[in-house]
N, C-alpha and C positions, 0 to 999 in steps of 0.2 A: 504494500500500500504506500502511496505517496504521502510524505509527511512535510509539514511546513518547514521551510529552510530559511536561512539568513538571506538577505538581499544580495542580488548579483551586483556586487560593487564595481566590477569591471564595466558592465553596461551602464550603470548609474554614472560613474565618473566619465566615461566616454561621451555620453550625451551632455553632461554638464560642461565638460571642457569644450565641446563643439559650440555650445550656446555662448559660453563666455568668450571664446575666440571670435564668434560672430559679432558680439557686442564691441570688441576691440576693432574689428574691421569696419563696423558701422561708424565708429568714431573717425577712423582714418578717411573713410569715403564721404562722410557728411560734414566734417568740421567747417570747411570753406563755404559750403552751401548754407549751413546754419548761420554763419556770420553774415553772409550776404542777405539772408532773409530777415534777420533780427536787427541788422544795422549796428551791432556792437560786437563785443568779444565773446558772445554766448555760443562758442563752438561745440559745447557739450549737449546741446538741446536734444538731438536725435540719440546720442549715446546714452544719456541719462534715462530717456524713455525706454530705450531698448534694454538697458541694464535692469530697470525696474521690472519689466516683464520676464526677463531671464531669471531674476531672483524669485519672483512669484512662481515661475514655471518649475524651477528646481525644487522649491518647497512643495509645490503641488505634486510633482513627480514622486517625491519621497512619501507624501501622505497617501497618494493613490496606491503606491506599492505595498502599503501596509494593510490594505483592504483585501478581502477575498474576491477575486475576479468573478466568482460564480454568482455574486450578487447581480451581475449584469445579465445572467441567464434566467431572466424572469419576464414574463409577458408584459406586465404592467410597467416595469422599468424600461423595457425596449420601446413600448408604445409612448412613454413619456419622453424618451430621448428623441424619437422620431417626430413627435408633436412639436417639441421645442425647436428642433432643427428646421422643420418645415415653416413654422411661424417666423423664425428668424430669416429664413431665405426669402419669404414673402415680404417681410418688413423692409427690406432694402429698397423696394420700389416706392416707398414713402419719402425717400431722400433724393435730392438732386443728383444726377449722374456726374461722375468725374472721368474726364477723358472719354466720354461716350459710354461708360460702363456703370452699372448700378450694382456694386458689390459690398457696400459698406453701410453699417448702422453707425451714425455719428452722434455722440453725446458729449457736449462740451469740447474739450481739446483732445478727446480720445475717440477712436473708431474701432469697430469690431467687424470682422469679415466672416459671415456665417458659413461660407463655403468651406472654411477650415474645419468647422464643426462637423460638416458632412463627411469628411475624411475619416472621422472616428465613428459617427453614427452608422454609416453604411456597413463597416465590418461587424459592428455589434449586431445589427439587424440580420445580416447574412449568417453569422455564426449561430445565432439563436434559432432562426427559422430552419436552416439546413440541418441543425442538430435535432430539432423537434420533429422534422419530417425525414429523418435518416432513411427510413424504410421505403420512402416513395420519391427519392431525389430524381429519379429518371422519369417520373410520371408527369404528364403535362398539366392536368387540371389542379391536383392538390399541391404541387410544389413549384413547377417551372413558371407558370403564369403569375402566381402571387409574388414569387421572389423577383421576377423580372419587373413586375409592376412597382414594387418597392424601390428597386434600383432606378427605374425610369423616372419615378417621382422626384427623387433627389437630384439625379443627373440632369433631368429636364429643367428644373428650377435654376440650377447653376448655369446651364447653357443659356437660359433666358436673361441672365445677368450679363451676358456677353463674356463669360469666363470659360473659353474653350479649353484652356490649359488644365484647369481643375477638373473639368468634365472628362478629359482624357485620363487623368489620374483615377477618377472614380470608375471609369471603364476598366482600367487595369486591375483595380481592387476586385471588382465584380468578377471579371474573367478568371483570375487566379483562384479566388475562393470557390467559385462555382465549379470550376474544373476539379479542384482538389477534393471537393465534397462528393465527387462521383457522378457528375452530370454526364448525360449522353453526348457524344460528339455531334450528333445531329442537332441537338438543341443548342449546343455551344456555337456550332457553325451558323445556325439560323440567326442567333442573337448577334454574332459577329458581323454577319452580312448586313443586318439592319443598321448596326452601329456605323459600319463603313459608309452606307448610303446616307445616313444622317450627317456623318462627318463631312462627306463630299458636298452635300447640300449646304451645310453651315458655312463652307468656304465659298462655294460658287455664288450663293445669294448674299454674300457680304463683300462688297467691293474692297474694303480695307484688308480683308483676309486674302483676297486674290492678289492684291498689291504686295502683300508680305510674301506670298509664295513666289511671285515673280522676282522680288528682291532677293529671296533666298537662292534662286537659280543663278543670279548674276549680281551679287551684292555690290560690287564696285561700280557697276553701271548705275545703280540707284543710291550711291553713297551720299548724295546730298538730300535725300528725302526718306523713303521707306527703309532703306538699309543703313541709314546713318548710324544708328545705335550699334548695330552688329559690326559694322566696319570699325567704329571706334573701339569696340570691345576687342576685336582682333588685333588692332594696333597696340592696345594695352597689354594683352597677353604676349604678343610677339616681342615687345620691348622689354619684358621682364627677364628674358633669358633663363638661365639655369637658377641663379640665386636671387634674382629680382633687384629692384631699385632700392629696396629698404623700406621698412614699415613707415607709413605716412609720407613717403617721398614720391609717390606716383604722380604723374602729370595728367593722365587722361581724365581723372576725376575732377580736375579743375575746370569745370564747365564745358568739357569736350564730350564726355560720356554722360548722357542724360540719366538721372536717377541712379548713380553708381552704387548707392547704399542699399538698393532693394533688389530687383530681379537680376541685375548685372554685377552683383558684388563679387562673384567669382572672377570677373575681369580684373578687379582691383587686387584680389589675392594673387593673380597671375603676374600683374605688373610689379607689385611690391615685394612679393615673396618668391616669385619665379616658379620654375618647374618643380622645385623642391616643395614649395608651399601648396601648389595645386595637387601634386601627387599625394601629399600628406592628407589633404581633404578627401581625396578619392579613397585612399586607404582607410581613413576613418569611417567612411560610409560602407566600405567593404567589411570592416570589422563589425559594424552595426548589423549588416546583413548576416554575417556568420553567427553572431549571437542570436539574432532573431530566428534563424533556421534551427539553431540548437534548441531554442525554447519550443518551437513548433514540434520538433521530433520527440521532445521529452514531456510534452504537455500531459497533464493528468487525465484529461478527457477530450472528447471530440470538440466540444464547444471551445475549450481553451486553445486547441490546435488551430481551428478555423479562425478564431479571433486573432491569434498571433500572426497567422498568415496574412490576414487582411491589413493589420496595422503595419507590419514591416514592409509589405508590398507598397502601401501608400507612401511611406517615407522614401523608400529606395527609388520607386518610379518617379516621384517628384524630383528627387535629386538628379537622377539621370536626365530627365527632361530639361531641367534648368541648365545643367552643364552643357547639354547638347545644343541648346539655343545659344548659349554664350560663345561656344566655339564654332557655331554656324554649321552644324551637321543636321539640324532640323529647322524649319521655318520659325521665325521669331514669334514668341507668344509669352505674355507676361505671366510668370509663375515664380514664387520665391524659392530660394535654396533653403531647405529645412534647417533650422537651428541658426543659420548664419545671416540670411537676408533680414533687413529691417522690417519690422512688423510684429506688433505684440500678439496679434491673433495667431500668426503662424508659429512663433517660437513657443507660445504658451500651450497650444494644442499639441504640437509635436512632442513636447516634454511630458504632457499628460498621457499621450499615447505610449511613450516609453514606460511611464509609471504602470500602465496596465500590463505591458509586457513583463515588467519586473514582478508584478503580482502573480502572473501565470507561472513564471520561473520558480517562485517560492513554493508552489504546490506541484512542481514537476515530479516525474518518476525517476529522475536522474539521481544516482547515488552521490552523496557528498564525499 
């Protein structure tokens, strides 16, 4: 029988260090921007906000790790989480759009991005429903249609916010968890075909997305408009060399690279810390994946295993997507680098997701 064990300090420290490293990079990437916006020497504006959420996230990660994850395997808890997530996703439409997208709930000087919550709500729902219906995973009416409907509700609302990047991450979570749960290849193929059609439609019927695809195919041809940020990102990474320009000594963040502290912070890492720094970040996410897979394989029950798969898939898929955009191997799409990009919602939810993974590991069947 699996017994409650001590916390996986390796995973805890790894996530905490990534988040603290992200706060430092946010300071480096945002200091000049903060001074320009405030008109004085308040170069710590973005850094202090990020550090506050990192601190809350680390505390939340520890607190969540002390709870029994099986508390989430309850119908009413799952319904409550889904209800809160859906209401939050709908609430964003009550606020004015930013850069054409409606993704944030803004209160005072802070904002919250509900799509980040969906990255945790979806794995919880999938793990609970596919565990409850373990004997009928391959049957259309009792399992396939309801689980696809739940996924479509969350992903559809996120897509309506004009957040295609997060929608792709949710698709990755659904596909991996559904496949692992034992779904039939026919059903997976049918869902995948529908998702591909929707994805193509989302691009073709949105002129700005078509422009981004064209810019991706020939970025230097569109370096003055659609591909400007990507080209500046490539300049930053290329100029970093092996060892980088040195912390806080990068040049592209000085009003060349737009929003260097958010979706393109990996570019700043490349310029200032070089190949060594970028490889260290990639290795860190590789270690997260290794630890996550270990938790999946040693989970006490099916619910814990599926939940762990969904959570680690969301984090790694998002990291791969962000890095791929920054180095221009996929078309540009705004999505933060987990733990590192500026954004309280992202770092807080990512750390809480690690907290749930830590809870699952504490009740695993692995021998100490």
